[in-house]
N, C-alpha and C positions, 0 to 999 in steps of 0.2 A: 504494500500500500504506500502510495506517494504522500508525503507530508505537504501541507499547505504552507506557502510562504506569503506573508502579508507584505505587499509592496508599498501600499499607502495605508499608514496607520490612521490618519485623519478620517479617511472615508471607508476604511475596512475593505480595501480592494486587494484581492489575492492575485498571485501569478496565474492561477487557473482562470480567473475572470479575464485577465488580459489576453490569455491564449484564446479564450472563447471569442473575444472581440476581434482578434486577428483572423480567426477562422471565418468570422462573419464579414470580413472586408476591411477592417481597420488597417491602413498601410503606413500611416504617419503618426507621430506622437499626438498631433492635434486631433486626429481621429479618436485615439484612445481617450484623450482628455474630454472631448465633447460627449463621448458615449458613457464614460465612467466617472468623470470628475477628478481623475488622477492628476496630481500636480497643481491643484487649484487652491490648496490651503497653505501649508507651510512650505511646500516645494521640495522637501528633502527627497521625495521619491522620483522627481523628474529625471535626474540622470539615468537611473536604472530603467525607468519606463521608456525613455528615448532609445537606450541601447537595446532593450528588449524588442521593441517594434522594428528597429533597424535590422537586427539579427534575424528576426522572423521573416522580414521582407526578403532577405537574401536567400532564405530557405523556404520560400512560400509553398513548395510542394509538401512540406511536412513541418508546419509551425509548432506542433506539439513536441517535437524532438529537440527543439532549440531551447536554450536558457533554462536549465534545471537546477542551477546552483542556488 
């Protein structure tokens, strides 16, 4: 069983949620932000969320396999 990692503590957004949004078409950080609110409060999660969507975009055939740390 895979553990859940919270990316955004302010809005309780997990890496699983970000993956789901990428699967549904989010291709840029701004897409994730509009769909989830990630990076709209304190901003501490923004660097990870930007890297996450960038890496998933490069591996769009299999976004679930990317970024699992």
